[in-house]
C-alpha positions in Angstrom: 0.0 0.0 0.0 2.9 2.4 0.8 4.3 1.9 -2.7 1.0 3.0 -4.2 0.9 6.1 -2.1 4.5 6.9 -3.0 3.6 6.4 -6.7 0.7 8.9 -6.6 2.8 11.4 -4.5 5.6 11.2 -7.2 3.0 11.6 -10.0 1.6 14.7 -8.2 5.1 16.1 -7.8 6.0 15.6 -11.5 2.7 17.0 -12.7 3.6 20.3 -11.0 6.7 20.5 -13.2 4.8 20.1 -16.4 4.6 23.2 -18.7 1.0 23.2 -19.8 0.1 25.1 -23.0 -1.7 28.4 -22.8 -5.2 28.8 -24.4 -3.9 30.2 -27.7 -1.3 27.4 -28.1 -3.9 24.8 -27.2 -6.3 26.1 -29.9 -3.4 26.0 -32.4 -2.5 22.5 -31.5 -6.1 21.3 -31.6 -6.7 22.8 -35.0 -3.5 21.2 -36.3 -4.4 17.7 -35.0 -8.0 17.9 -36.2 -7.0 19.1 -39.7 -4.3 16.5 -40.0 -6.6 13.7 -38.9 -9.3 14.9 -41.4 -6.7 15.1 -44.2 -5.5 11.6 -43.6 -9.0 10.2 -43.3 -10.0 11.8 -46.6 -6.8 10.6 -48.3 -7.3 7.0 -47.2 -11.0 7.1 -48.1 -10.2 8.2 -51.7 -7.4 5.7 -51.9 -9.7 2.9 -50.7 -12.4 3.9 -53.3 -9.8 3.9 -56.0 -8.4 0.5 -55.2 -12.0 -0.9 -54.7 -12.9 0.4 -58.2 -9.8 -1.1 -59.8 -10.5 -4.5 -58.1 -14.2 -4.4 -59.3 -13.1 -3.6 -62.9 -10.5 -6.4 -62.7 -13.0 -9.1 -61.6 -15.9 -8.0 -63.9 
């Protein structure tokens, strides 16, 4: 039990050292992540449609 208490005490101590982003930075990072995920999703959706179409043409 003491090890668990020490673990959470250490976690609390380390979390105080973390440099958290400010509001403006957080917004910038969020927009970057969402736009990157959207781009990758659209890219793979288009790639999947293209490959599916080629396979359908090949087997017909």
